[in-house]
N, C-alpha and C positions, 0 to 999 in steps of 0.2 A: 469561623471567623477568627482572625488574629487580633489580639489586644493591641491597643495603641498606647505606647509609652514613650516618653522622652528620657534619654539617658545622657547625663553630663559626666564626662570623664576628663581626667588630666593626664598628661604624659610627659615624662622627662625629655622626650625626644622633640627637638624644635621642629622636625619635619612632619610631625603627626597631623593627620587630617582626620577630623571627627565629623561624621555626617549625622545630623540630628533629624530624625524622620520617624514616621510610624514604623513599628516593628514589621519585618526584621530590620535591624540597623547594621551598618557596616563601619568598621574602623579600619582605615588605611594607614599603613606605616611604610611609606616608600622611602628607602634610604639607600643610596649607592655608595658603597665603601669597600675597601679591600683590606680589612684589618686582621687582627690576631685571630687564629683559629678558634680560640675559646669564646669569642664574642657571641653573645646571644642575640638572635634576631627577634625583634618584637613583631609578631606576625599579624598581618591583616586578617580580619575576621568578619563574618556575618553571623548574627545570632537570630534564631527563629524561636519565638516564644510559644508555649502551648496555649490552647484556646482558653484554659482556665488556670489561674494561678492562686494557690491557697497557702496556708501557713506552713505546711510541710513540703512545699514544692522544692525547697532547697535540699531536702533529704532524698529526693528521687535522683537516680543517676542521670547525668547529662550525657548526651551523645555527641562525640567529636568525630567529624568526618575529614579525612585526609585524601587529597587528590593524587593523581599519578603524574609522571614526568610529562612536562610541557602543558599540564592542566592548570586548573585554578578552582577556587571555591565556586565560581559561577557554574561549573559543570554539574554541581550537585544542588543548584538552586531549587529546582522544582521538587526533587525528591526530599530535600530538607524540609520544605514546607509540609509535605505529607507526613514525614516522620514526626515533626513537632506536633502536628494535630492528632495523629493516630496514637502516638506514644504518650501524649500529654506530658511532654518534658521539653526542656531546653535543648536545642540542637545548635551546635557551633560548626560552621564550615570555615576552614582555615586556608590561607595561602601559605604554603611552605616557603622557606627562604628561596630566593632567586626565581620566584614564581608570582604571577598575579601582581598585587600591590604590596607585597612584602619586600623587605630590604634585599639588596644585592650584596652578598658577601663572598669573598674569594674561596672560602672552603665550603665544599658541598659533598657531604657524605651522610650516611645514616646515623652516625653517632651525634653529629652536631644538629641534625634535623630533629632527632629525638630530644636533645636538650632544649631546643626551641619550644617544642610542644610541651615538655615537662614544665618549663618556665611559664608558659601560658596557663597551664592548669594551676600552678601555684599562685600566680598573680590574680587569677579570677576566683580563687578559693573554691575550686570544684572538687569537693571531697569524695564524690562517687562519679565515676565516668565509665562509659562504654566507648572504646575507641574503635573506629571503623576506617579501614584504609584500602584503597584500590591501587594495585600495581606498585609503583614506588611508595605511595602512601601506605600500602600494606606492609612493606618492609620497614618503614619508619614505625608503624604501630608495633610490629614484632620486636624491633629494637628497644622500644620503650618498655615493653613487657619483660623482655629478657634482662634488661638492666634494672628491673624492679622499681620502675618509676612509681611513686606512691599514688594511691587513689584510683588505680585502674582495676575495675571490678571484672570486666569481661572484654573480650577481643573479637572483632570480626575482620577477617582478612579476605579480600576479594581478588581472586586471580593473581596471587603472588605466592612465592615459596621461599623458605629459608635455605636456599641452595646456592653454593658458590658456582658461578657460571660466567661466561663471557657475554658481554652486552651485544645483542645482535647488531651487525654492521649497519642495518637500516637506520638506526638511530643517529649514527654519524651522518648518513645521507640527509636525514631530516634537518640536522643542524646546518649542514652545508647549503641546502636548498633555502633555508630561511635567511642565511647570509646573502645568497644571490638576490633574494627579494629585496633586502635592505639596500644592497649595492645598486640595484636598478632604479631606486628612487621613485617608487610607485606612488601614485596619488589616488588610485582606485583599487578596491579589493579585487575586481575582476582581472586586473592586470597581474596582481600577485598570484591569483589562482592559475592564471595562464602560464606563468613562469614555473610554478610547482608542477603543473600537469606533465611537463616533459620528464620529470623524475619520479613522480608519485602518481600512480594510476588510480589509487583508491580515493574517491571523492570525499568519503567520510573522514579519512585521515587528513586530507588537505584542509577541509573545513575546520577540523579540530585544531590544527596548527595555526590557522589563520585567526582563531579567536584571540591569539596573543598579539595581534597587530593593533597599534594605537596611533592615531594621527597626531603628528607634532603640530601644535597650534601656531608655532612661529613659521615653520617652513611649509606646512601643508602636506608633508610627506609621511607615509606610513613607516613606523619603526616597530620592531618587536620589543615588548616591555620585559622580556626575559633576557638575561645576560648570556648571549649565545656562546661567547668564548669560555665563560666559566662552566657552563653546562657541558659544552663539548669536551673540555679538559677533564671533566669529572665522570665521563661515561664509563671508563674502565673501573673506577671504584664502585660505581653503582651496580656493576655486574656481580660484585662480591657480596658476601654476607659474613661480617667480621665477628662471628660468635661460634662457640662449640658447645655441644649439648652436655659435655662433661661438667661445664661450669655455669651454664646458663640454661635455665628451664623456667617455664611458666605453668603453674598447676591449676590455674583457674580455667573456667569454661572458655573455650575458644571455638569459633566457627570459621572454617575455611570454605570458601565458595570457589569452585573451579569451573571454568568455561570449557565445555567439551570441544568447542571449535577454536580453542586457543592453545598456544604452546607454552604459556607462562606458568601453569601449574599442572603437572602431569601426574598420572597415577604412580609412576616410579618414585615420585617425591613423597608419597604418603608415609612410608616408614620413617623417613627423616623428620617429617613434621612431628610425628609422635615422640621422637626423642627429645625435641624441644618443648612440645606442647602435649603432655601425656593425656590430657582430658579433651583433646581436640575432636570435633565432629567435622567430617568433610562431606560436602554435598556437591554433586556435579549438576550443572545447569546447562541446558542446550543453548549455548550462546557463545559469542566470540569475545575477545578482549576489549575491543575499542568502544563498544556502545551498547550492544544488546544486553550484556551482563549487568550493566548499571541499571537499566530499566527493570529487568527481571528481579533485581535485588529488592525493588519496592515491594514485590509480592511474595518473595520467598524469604528474604532476610527480615522483613518487618515483623512477622509473627514471632520469629526467634528472638529478636531484640526485645520485643515486648515481654517475653517470658523471662529472659535472663536478666533484664533490667529490673524486674519486680521480684527477682530471686525465687522464681517458681522452681519446683522440684521435678519438672517433667524431664524424663531421660530421653524420650523420643521427640525429635524436633520435626518441623515441617508438617504439622498436623492441623494447624489452625486455619480456618477458612478466611477468605478475604472479606471480612465483615467487621464493623466496628466492635471493639471488645465488649461494649455494654450490650450488644445485640446477641452474642453467642448463646448465652444460657436461655434466652427467651425464645429461641427458634426451635420448634419442636416438629418432629416428623416421626410417625410410628412410635410415639411415646419415648423417643430417644432424642436427646439434644443433638444439635448439629455437631457439637464437639465429639459426642459419643459416636455418631455416624462416621465422622471423619477419622477418628482413631481406629474404628473397626475396619474401614476401608484401608487405612494405612497398614495396620498390623497384619491383615489377612491377604491383601493384594499387593501392596506397594513395596515389600521387601526386595523386589527385583531391582529397584533403583540403587544407585551407588551411594549408599549411606553407611558410613563407617563408625563403629563405636571405639571406645578407648582401648579395646583389646585388638583392634585391627581386623575384626571379623567382617566378612562380607555377607550380609543377610540375603538369603536366596529363597526362591519360591518352589523348589522341588517338593513334590508330594502333595501340593494343593490341587485338589481335583477340579475339573472343569465345571462340574455342577455347583460346587461350593463358590467358585469364582463368579459364575453367572448369578447365583443367588445374592451374593453381596453387591456385585456390580449393578444389578438391576435396581438397587436402592438409589444409586446415583441418578439413574434415569427418572425414577419416581420423584426424587428430591428436586430435580430440575424442572419437572412439570407442575410442581405445586405453585399456586398463585402467589403464595407468600414468598417463595424463593425468587420468583420473577420480579416481584415488587422490590425486594431488597437489592437484587442484582441491578435493576434499573436505577435505583437511588444511588448505589455505589458508582455506576457508570456515569451518571449525571455529575456526581462529585468530581471524579477524575477528569471528565470532559471539561468542566469549568476550571479546575485547578491548572490544567495544562493548556488552557485556551485552544482546545482542539477544534472547537467551533464557538461562535458567539453564544452567550449564555441562553438566550431565548431558543436558539436552535437546539442546544443540548437538552433543554427542558422538554422540548416537543419531539425531538428525533428519537431519543432513547426509549421513551414509553411506547413509541410506535413500532420500532424495530426490535427492541430487546426481547419481548415475549416470543416473537417469531423466531429470532435467532436461538432462543433457549429451546424451543420445540425441535428445531432442526438439529441442534447440537446434541440434545438428549437422545434423539433417535438415530444419530449417525456417529459422530465422534465419540460420544459418551455412552453409546448403547452397550449393553452387556456383551452382545456378540462381538462388537468391534474391540472393546477394551480387553476382553479375555483372550482373543486371538492375537492382539498386539502384544499381550503379556506372555504369549506362547504357552498359555495354560489351556487353551482350547484349540481345536483344529481350525485352520483357516477355512472360512466358508468357500464352497466350491461354486464359483459363479461362472456361468457359461457365457462368456463375452468373446465374440470373434475378433481375431486380428484383421482378417480380410472378410468383407461382406460378400454375400452371394449376388452376383450380377449376371443378367442374361448375356449369352455370347453375342458378339456383333453379328448383325444379319449378313453383311457383306462388306469387303474392304472398300474404302472410299477411293474412287478413281480420281486422282488429282488432276488428270487431264480434262475432266469434264466439270470440275468444281469451279464455280464462279468465285472469284476473289475480289477483294476491294481494290486491287491494283488497277483494274480496268477503269476506263473513264466512265463517269456516271452521267455523261451527257444524255445518253439514250434511255436512262432509267429515271423513273419518277422518284424523287427523294421523299422519304418519310421524315417528319419532324416530331421529336418526342421530348417532352419536358420532364426532367427528373428533379423532384423536390425532396428534401430530407431535413429532419431535425429542426423543425420550426421553433419549438419550445415557445409557443404563443402564450403570452401572459395576459389573461383577461383583466387582471387588476392593475396592469401598467397604467400609471397616471402621470401626466406631465406636471412637473414642478416638485415632485417628491425627491427625497435624497437619493442620489445615485451612488454615493460612497458610504453605504450604511454598515459595511463590515460583515454582512450576511451573504450567503451564496446568491441571493436574489434581492435586488433593491428596486428603486423606482416605483414604489407602491406603499399604500398604507400598511402599518402605522408609523412609518418613518417620518422624519422631519419634512415639513412642507414650506414652500415659498421662501420667505426671508430667513427662516430657520434652517434651511438646507444649505450646506456648503457647496454642493454640486447638484443643482436641480436637474431633474430629468428633462430631456428635450422632448419636443413634440413628436419627433419621428424615431426616438429611441436613444439608447446610450450603451456604450460598449460593455458596461458592467451589469447590464440587465438583460432579461429576456425581451422578446420583441412585442411591440404593440400591434393592435389590430389594424391601424391605419397603414402601417408599413407593409403588412401582408397584402392588403387590398391594393396598395400602390404597385406592388410587384405583379400581382395578377392582372392589373389594368395594363401594365407595360408589356406583358408577354405577347399579345396579339400584334403589337407594333413591330415586333422583330420578325415574326413569321405570320403571314396571313392565315395559314391553315395549320393548326396543330393536330397531328394524327392521334397521339396518345399522351396521357399524362400519368406519371408514376410518382407515388409518394412512399418513401421507405421509412416512415415511422418517426416516433418521438414528437408528438404534438404538444403535450402539456409542458408547463414551466418547470424550473428546477427547485421549486419550493417543496422538496420531498418530505420535509418534516411536518408540513401542514396538509398534504394531500390526503383525500379520502375518496372512496368510490363516488360519492356525489359530486365532489369538485372535478374529478377526472371526467365523469359523464358530462358535466357542464361544459368543460373545455372542449372535449371531442365533439360535442353536439354543436357548439358555436362554430367550430372549425368546419364541420360538415355543412352548416348553413352558408358559410363563406364559399366553400367549394360549389355548392349548388347554384349560388348566385353567379359565379364566373365560368364554371365548366358546364355549359349548356348543351354542347354538341360533341366534344371530343371524349372518347372513351377514357375512363379514369380508373386506375387500379392502386388502391392504398393497401398498406400492410401495417402490422402492429410493431411498435418499438418497445424498449424495456421500460420507458416512462409512462406507458399507458395504464399501468396497474397501480393500485394502492394497497400496501406499501409498494414503492418502486421496486422493480425486478421480480415481483412476486407472481410467478406463473406455475402453480402446481399442476401436475397431470391429473387426469380423471381417476387414476388409481389411488390417489391420496386425497380425494375430495372430502373424505370424512373428517379431515383435519382442516382443510382450507379449500376454497374454490374460487375460480376466476370466471365462472359462468356469467356473472353479472356484467362483466366487460364484454365477453363474446356476444351476449345477447344484445347489449346496447349498440355495439358497432355494427352488427348485422342489420339492425333497424336503420341506423344512420346511413349505411352504405347501400341500401337496397335500390337506390336510384341507378347505380352503376354496375352492380354485379348480378349474375344470374342466380336463380333459385338454388341451383346445386352449390354454387360458390358460397352463398349466404348460409346454407345448411352446414357446410363444412366449417365455416367460421364459428358458427354457434357451438359446434362440438369441440373443435381443437384449435381454432385461431389461425388456420392456414387454408389455402384454396388454390384452385386451378381455373383458368379461364381460357376457353378455346375461341379463336377468332378465325373461322374457316376462310373468310374472304381474303384474308391476308396470309393464309397458310401459317398461322402463328399460334403458339400456346404460351401463356404467361403463368408461371408458377410462383405464387406468393407464399413465402416460408414464414413460420413462427420461430425465429432464431433464438428466442428466449429459452427454448428447450436445450440449448447447448451453451448458455451463458453462465460463466463462473459465478456471478453474483445472484443468479436465481437459485437460492439455497435449497429450494424444494427438491432440486435434482439430486441432492445428496441423500435423500431418504426415499427416493422412488424404489419400488421393489427390485430386488437384485436381478431378476430375470428381464427387467425392462431396460435393456441397454439402448433400445431405440424408443425414446419417449413418444407416446401417442402414435407409434409406428410411422413417424413422419418420414424417415429415410426410406422405408419400404414403399410408402406412398409416392415419394419423389421418383424412385426407380420405376414404379408402375407408370406414372405420368410420362416420364422421359421415354419409356419403352413404347408407349402408345404413340407418342409424337414421332418417334423414329419410324415406326411401322407405317404411319400415314404420311411420312415425308414432311412433317411440320418442323419448323424451327422454334426454339424455345428461348425466352428471356426469363431469367431467374431474379426475383426480387427478394431481398432480405434486409433486415435492419443491420445485423452484424455480418461481416464478410464471411464467406464460406470457409476460409482458412484464416483464423484470427487469433491474436494473442489473448483475447477475452473469452475464448471458447475452451471447453474441456478438450484435452488433447485427442481423446478418442474420436470426437466428432470431426476434428480437423482431418484425421486420417480417413474416416469414412467418406467425407465429402470429396476429399481429394480423389478417392477411388471412383466415386460416381462421376465426377467431372471428366476424369480420364476416359472412362468407358463411353460417355456420351459427348465427347468433345466436338464431334461433327454436327450434333443436334443443338447444343447450347451455343448460341451466338451472341448472347448479351447477359451480363451479370451486373446488377445495380444494388448498391448497399449505402449505408450511412453510418451513424453512430460515432465515428471518430471525431467529427467536427472539423476535419481537414479535407482539403481537396486533393485526393490521392488516387493512385491506381495500384493494382496488385496483380502480378503475373502468376498464373497457375501453371505448374509444370506436369508433364506426364508422370503418372505414378510408376515407380520403378518396376521393371520386369527384366527377364533374363536376356531379352534382345536389346534393350536400350538402357544404358546407364548415363548417357550424355544428357545435359539439360535440354529439354525439348518443350518450349513454351506452347501451351495448348489452349489457354484462355486468359481473359483479362476481367478483373472486377473493378468497377468504378465506384469510388466513395465520394459522396458530396453531390450537391445539386448542380445541374447543367442543362443546357439545351443541346440536344443530340440529333444529328442527321443519320438516317439509315438508308441502305440500299433496299428498295422496295421488294425486289425479288428474293434476296438472300436474307434480309433482316439483319445484315451485318453492319456494324458501325462504320460510317464514313468519316465523321469528324464530331467533335463536341466543343461547345462554346459555353463559357462561364461569364455571367454578368454579376455586377456588384453595385452597391450604392455607398457613398461616403456619408455616414450618419451625421458627423459633425457639420459637414457642408450642408446637408439637408436641413439641419436645425437652424443654421445661420440664414439660409435662403428661404426657409419656410416651405421648401418643396424638394423632394428627393429627385435626383437625376441618375437614372440607371445607365450604366456604361458597360461596354464589353471589356472584360478583364483580359481574356485571351481566347484564341481558338487553338486546339491541341496541335494540329498539323503545322500551322505556321510557327507557333512558339517554339516547338521542338524540332522543326524541320523534318517531319515524319513523312515518308512516302505513303503510308497507310496506317491504320490503327489495328493491325493484326498483332497477335501476341508476340511474334518474333520482333516486331518493331519496338514494342515496349520493353522487351528484354534487352535489346540493343541499346535503348536509351539508358537503362540502368547501368549498362557497361560504360556508357559515355560519362555518366555521373561520377564514376570512379576516377576518371582522368581529366575531366573538364570541370574545374571548380566553378567557373562562371555559370555554366549550364546547371550545375547542381544547385547553386545559390538561387538561380531563377526559380527552380522548382520549390525550394524552401520558401521563397517569398510568396509565391502564389498559393502554396499549401495553406497558409494562414489567411490569405486574402486581406490582410490588414497589417502593413509593415509598422505602423505607429503603435499598434496595440501589442504586437508580438514580433519584435525585431529579429528573433532567432527562428522564426518559422515554427516548425513542429518539433524543435528541440525542447527538452524538458529542463526544468530548473536545475541549476548546478551541474548540468551535463556538459562535458567539454565538446567543442566542435568536432573533434576527431571521433569521440565515442558516438556522438549524435549521427554523424554521417554513416558510420558503419551500421548503427541500429536501423536507420531509415532505409538504407539500400537493402538490407537483409529483410526488412519488413515488406518492401516492395516485391521481394522475391519469395514471398509466402513461406518463410522458414519455419512457421509454426506447424507445418506438417512434418512429422517425425521422419518420414521417408522421402522428403523433398530433396532435390539435388543439392541444395545449399544448406540443409539443416545441419549436417555434420561437416560442412565446409569450414576450413580453418579460418577463413575471413569472418564467417558469421557465428562461429561457436561462441557461446556465452553472452550473446547480445541480449540484454534484458532491461527491464524498467528501472530507472534511477529515481528514487523518491526525492522530494524537496525536503531539505533538512534545515529547520529553523534553529533558534538559539538552543533550545533544549534538544539537541540533535540525538542524544542517546535515547530519548523517548520515541521520537517519531521515526528513528531508524528502525524501530520495531513496529510501532503502530501504523506508520505511514505506508507500509508495504501491502500490496494486495494479498500476498501469501503470509498468513499469520505465523507468529513464532511457534505456536503449539502444533498446528496441523497445516501442512501444505495442501491447499485445495486441489491442485492438480494431482498430487500424489495420492491423496485419499480417494479421489474419483477413479484413478487408474488402478491403484493397488487394492481397492475394494474388490476387484475382480481377479487379482493376481494370485494364483494358486500357491506360489512359492512363498509369498510373504516377504520377499526381499527385493532390493533394487537390482538393476541389471548387473551391477558389479558384485553382487552376492552379499553385500553388507546389509545389516538391519536397516530399516527405513528411518530409524531415529525417533519414532513416535514415543514421547515420554509420558508416563503415567503419573509422574511425581506431582503432588500438589493439585490434584484434580479440582476439588471444590474451589480453591483459590484461583485457579486458572480460568474459571468461567467468565469472570468479569473482563479479564484481559482479552480473552478470545472474542467476547461480545463486542468490545471496543474495536478490536482489530477488524471484525466483520463489518460493523456498522459505519465506522469511521476510517476504513482501510484505504486511505489514499484518495486523491482528488477524484479519480475516475468513478469511485463508488457513488458520488453525488453528481458530478459535473457532466457525465455522459448520458 
């Protein structure tokens, strides 16, 4: 908790604005002038008070944080709060001159900025300070220290070096682009971003620059609050460093933090650093310059500041765990404190990291034996599996979750205790296992995993004679059509209640204990709300409507995700209640048509938790399989039910229709099913599902049957481990003449995916061989071939239904008419994706129907802050199944590098790290892939970059990245 204090100040400047509020408080001094170079700027500041203030608080060093070029004190808002609380000291974030709310002055160089900060220290009587600066702010901090500004005890420089260099030309581009935005007279931020997009591809940099926009209350136009002409004219000076080590040195402790993915502080600069700062310690972090490094500073720099600020005599830094200081000594494992354990790990294992002493030495690991490494590293695994470790990690995670508003507080408090221990177990036995750590540190041999690149497939029985193959180009007048209903991702909420708050701020609303009736700002409607999961009455309305469209439904397919999105509150009992109630609804309406359901990732508690039988001693999902086999016994055979009880997947033969349905458990290749990271090394095919699929397809081929494949996640998906994308691509290519239908869900979009022939020596051209359909629809099939003739999608307007007290189901589109398709063969869908490239109207039509709700999602399936150009490339590449490594478009220049773009809120430097599916410490794809890679290197021969530095402190960061890693972790 932060203390509440009221501060009254006076200022000689008539333009001073003083904000009186609860701590932290901000003083703004906005003054525009072009005066004498020696004029001191009175800097705008925000002060963050410690949780406890005592008599000797003034004796503790205060922390002053300086931002970089084009930044402001707001960039450090969230981290400053944590620093104040964790260091129990005052933290000041400043706007440097010509930035933020500080005055605009014509002279802008490091000397005058250093004078400004020195004047601030003197005015506020800060007798002991630790100055921390990032980028330009780092150079200002160095200038202060080298000019011997009084009262600086220690220095922290983040990704900045004391080197004379030329300012990169990109900064001039940034200034020019910001001027173009001003000249355009924009009234919306979206317009400003659109202008910038033509010159700056990186969305994080655009959003960073746009934080400087401020709306003029008189004109309503956005203007930059920084003086672009002054800063543009000063860029050349900012590239220089006006000091020489013969006359300027700083002998107190200094920490330099270098981002290994940045070019602002390079290893060749280290000798120069030590000529200016003889007692410097340099640490390399796996981060870039613009965002990730600021977030990581929270976890790596914080323990260092804590020690140097209290004048500790520790010579080795980065050994403190991410725990409150008062908790460290009380945490015992094997009769050793956590600090002892951490020091032992650091001194014995971690010298391989780039940590430099004042002698310029590089500490190395040569000579440390594998058995010693594993003996010590095993303590990390043991440490993570302790109940007390998990309890403290969960508490730390809840604190950060709340501080950064990663989720509503109630969700933080319930989500982390549910997922934290699970994540700790998985991490302990995978990322932090002794085997993995020591092999990554090159102290032990890489485990020899036998994982095939190409799986064994039976040879084709005979070539397909195209002259005798029936295609869907023929008229269907003489054939009896089959009608099939495809349902997916219901997310039925049994607790949905009319009248409860629909804008509650949590992932799921419209239910107790939120506000009700007159207390609700947006009461939930009778038939649903776009911010909530769906009520039972809407499901029943849909099922009542289905027979009115087609008198006879031949088959009904359900591709999973029945429970609601309240993953923080789900338990096995709540899951069983929801699936049981859903099965009761199905039994009520599906009295005659054969029905084939499969399992989604939300059917387990915790969500995504599907361990294999080989790790059942740790966790088991047999409770779910047993429950579903009982609920689905009305529709499935004994053999299918027995298969579900064992492994969650099944096959169903329909001899009268010469058809076989294969229902997959795609959770075994889902990235967020963390259990897959700790399955036995030899289990490259979890539960032997791929082998089983091959056997089923081979039997179908031998009997002349056609096959429909049902799965929750697509066969080739961005959410799958790469190896499974490869394997399934090979299977589909081999049995392309047998597989005539693929039905999936999960994405919550109405999409299709073209599958291409797996590369071989004879064929390198794109050859479409299959189509996967995502999303619910009503589909017609040719009875003889079981091939899809057309599909129809229906919808209901929820707002209209609530107004009229009755839903009206309407046809949204039929595929052949909407896209003018001759048929629904794979080639036709491929040709449509080609048309999307050149016909913007047709592409926008697809985008609109993909979301099925223009009012709710006007950008279709584009993601937040993603440009239209980026979105279009990503979507088309996704339609072409580029997630298969060897697909014809995977290495295509158009599709190369198309990946997920996270939503970046105000504290962008935090969520730029936490908000990604792939965590900063370990790339889940890379771990799964390279866990079986004998070489231990990437394809380019470089080390995979897995860092061992700060392992104990990294645990919480990784847990948060896993549990809160992007909207998809909860919303899908």
